[in-house]
N, C-alpha and C positions, 0 to 999 in steps of 0.2 A: 202506426206506430203510436201515435198520440192522437187523440180525438178532442173533439169539441174545441178548437181553435178558433177565435174569431177574426180571421183573416178580412172578412169583410169590414171591419172598423177600419182599416189602412186606406186612408184617403189618397190622392194622387201628390198630394202636397206633403203627406207624410212619409209616402215612397221616395219622393226626393231627398228628405232628412235622413232617410236609413241609406240611401247612397253615399250621402254626406259622411256619415260615421263609417261607412266601409270603403268603398274606392276612394272616396276624398281623403280619408285618414291614410290610405297606402300611399297616395300620390304626396302627400305631405312628409310622412316619413322617409321616402325617397329623397326629398328637398332638405330633410335635415341633415343630411350627410354633408351638405354643401353650405348651410347657412344655419346658425343658431336661431334664426327669426322662426324657420320652420320648425324647430324643435318645439319652442314656444307656442307655436299656432297648434300643434299636435297636443299640447296640454291644453290647450283651450277647447279643442274639440272634446278630449275627455271630460271637461267639465261641464259643456253642452251636453254630453251624453246622460248625464244624471237626469237632466229633463227628458230626454228621449226614454230612458228607463224607466219614468214614472208612468209613460204610454204604454210602452212594450208590455212590462209585467202583467198588467191585467189581461193581454190578449192570450198569454198561456193558461190562465186559471181555468180549471174546469169546475162548472157552476153545480155539477151535478154530485162533485166529491164535498164532503161538509168540510168547513174551513178547519186547518189545523190550529189547536190550541198553543199558548206560549209554550207550554210543557213538550208538546210533540214537536213544535218547530225549533227549539233549543237542542232537543235529544238528536231530531234529524240532522240539524247543523254537526252535531259532534260525529254522528255517523258519515256524514260525507266528507267531512273534513279527515277522518280516517282512513276511508277508502280512496279518497284523492291523494293522501299524504302516501299511502302504502303503495298505490301504483307508480305514483311519481319516482319513489325511490328506486322501484323496479327499471323505471325508464332510464334513470340515473347510471343503474348497475348496467343496463344495456349499450348507453352512449360509452360509458368507460371501456367497454369490451369491444365495441365494433364500431364505435365513431371517435377513434383516437384523435384525430387530427381536429375535430371539432372539442372535444374533451379538453386537448390541450389549450387550444386557443381560448375556451371559455375561463381555464384555470389562470391564463395569462394576464387575461381581461380583469380578473378580480384581483389579482396582485397588485396587478398597475396601477387601480383603483385606491386599493388600501394603503399603498405606500405613497402614492403622489396627490391625491385629490379628496382623500377624509379629512375630516377635523383633526384627528389624532397625529396625521402625517405633519401638520403645520400649513394645510391649505388655507389660504386667506390670512395670513400671519398680520395682515393690515387691521385684523379685529381681534387680536391676542390679549387686549386687556392691559397693554403694559404702558399705556399713558395714565398718569395720574390723574386720579379720581374717576377714571372710566373703566374701573374692573368688569361692571357687568356689560360691557360692550362686547366681551367674547362671546356672548350669546349670538350676536349677530354673524360671527365667524361659523359657528355651529349651525345655524340657519343656512347659509350659504353652502355648506358642504353636507353635512350629515342629515340636517333638516330635510333639505331641498331633495335628497336621496329618499326619504321617506315619504314625502310629499309625492314624488312621482310614482313611487311604489305604490301608494292608496290609488292614485288616478289611475294607473295601469289595471286596476279591478274593474275598470269602467270598459275594458277592452271586452267584456262578456256582452256588452250591449253590441257591440260590432258582431259578435260572434251569432248573437240571436237575430240580428238584423239581416246579416247573411243567410241565414237557414230560413227566414220566413221570405225574403226576397226569391230563393231558388224555389220554395213550396209554392210561392205565388205563381212564379213562373209556369211551372210544372202543372200548376191548377188550369193555368189558361191553355196549356198542349193539351192535356187529358182531362177535360171536365167530366166525362163519365165514369172515371177511376175515382176523382173527388166525390162525386155525387154517392157511388157505391162503397164509399169509406177504404177504397183499394189505395192508401196513400203511404205504405210502408216506406216504397222506394223513393217518395218525395223527401221525405224526413232524412231518409240514409244519405242519399246523395247531398241534401242541404248541409248535414254534419260532415261530410266530407269535405265539400267546398268552403266550408267554415275554417275546419281545421286545416286545411291545406294553406289557406290565406293567412291563418294565424302563423304558420311555420315560415311562409313567405315573407310576413311582415316583419321578421326578425333579421333577416336578411337586409332590408333595404336601408337602413340608416348607416350604414358603413362597409366599404369594401372588404371582401374576402377572396381566399383561394378558392377555387372550384372544390376541393375535399372539405373545406369547411363550411362551404355554402351548401353542399348536399347534405353533411352531418347536421346543420343548423335547421334547414328544413325538415329532415326526417324527425329530429329530436321534437322540435316543437309542434310539427303535425301529431304526432303521438300525444303530446303534452294537452293540444288542443281536442284532440277525440276525446279524452278524457273528461275535460270539462264540459264539452258538449253533450256527451252521454249523461253524465250528472244533471246539467241544465235541463234535458228533456225529461229525465226521469222525476227531478225534484218539481218540475214546473215552477221554479221559483228564481226569478232573475236577480233579486236582491241578495239572496243567500250565497249564488255563485259568486257575484260581485265581491262579497264580503270576504268568501273564502278564499279569492284570488287575489285580493289585496292582502290579506293576512299571511297568505303564503310569500309573497314578495317582501313584506315587511319583515318576517321571520327570517328570511334569506338575507338581508340586509343588517339585522341584527347578527347573525352568525359571521358576516364578515367583518364587522366593525367592533364588535362588543364582547360577544361571548361565542366563543366557538362552538358549533353543533347547537345552537339554540333552537333551531327548527326540529331537530331530533329529539330534543328534551321536551318541547312542546308537543310533540306527537305521541309521545309515550303517556304524558299525562292525558290528552285526549283519549288514547287507546284505553288506558285504565279506567277513566271515566265512562266510557262507551261500554266495556265489559261488566263493570260494577253495576251500572244502572240496568243494562239488559238482563242479568241474572236477577238482580232486584225484581224487576217488573214480571219476566217469566215465572221465577220459581216462588217469589215470596208473597208479593203483592196479589198476582193471580191466584195463589193458593187459597187466599182468604175468598176470593169471588167465588171459586169453585166449590168451597165449603158451603157459602150462603145459597149458592145454586142449589145444591145437593139437599140441603136443610128444607128449601122451598119444595123440591120434589117430592120429599119424603111427607111433608106435611099435605100435599095435596094429595099424595097416594092415600095417607090416612083417612082424610076426607072423604074420598071416594070409596074406601072399604066401609067406612061407617055409616055413610049417608048422611053426615052432619054437614 
């Protein structure tokens, strides 16, 4: 499926760290349904994942492929975001049609949050700036409500570290079971199995922090497993962990903006990115490349003329 992945750089100590950001994170999530301590501990694991990402990102890189330029990276980011958003919109339509219990529970959760826990709802009125001379303290109220929501949204982007860690752990395990297949580079099943396991655990992870009915539980697992499959495929395709972290975090932040401030903000941003992608694509394909082809044709004509004249 993908080649030239440097699994040999993973030491035993580092494998233990990968287990922390995967299995350990799942256990902490389960504990968060009973204690705020575990919710804060999960955020700490996400912060620690920043350093894990710095080590994992180079493992995916293929040194045989030239490094992308800044322009190529930006264009790829736009392309990946458009693909990701398009597929997730389709998943949302699927959940609305076939996972109605999950969809209803999700909508009720959003409504409850915006009405009771957002800054605009009056949450943390202790920081409403009503005390004389302390008007600016209202910012603390925003930090404890909407600001904290955006903070956790950005941290959730580092769940991509857990995704890659799951994939690499599964692939490393399969490598030990079938060393001959690894040596022959017949590893497509390794990566496919790792992708499925990581996506399924992503779906399961979204059920651990609170109690759910059976129908909602099944809907949550199906919805977020599909969500995880999309992110996992894009991760293996781009081979850029940092890019997927940014896209995941951006998706979460845009969703919160849609809940709290501008309804449909994520849709608006999607169409902006879509128009940008289409515009750049056509400019690159039909405008800039036309000039390159003209130059190439001129050079070929010059070479042909030289050959004919013998000059």
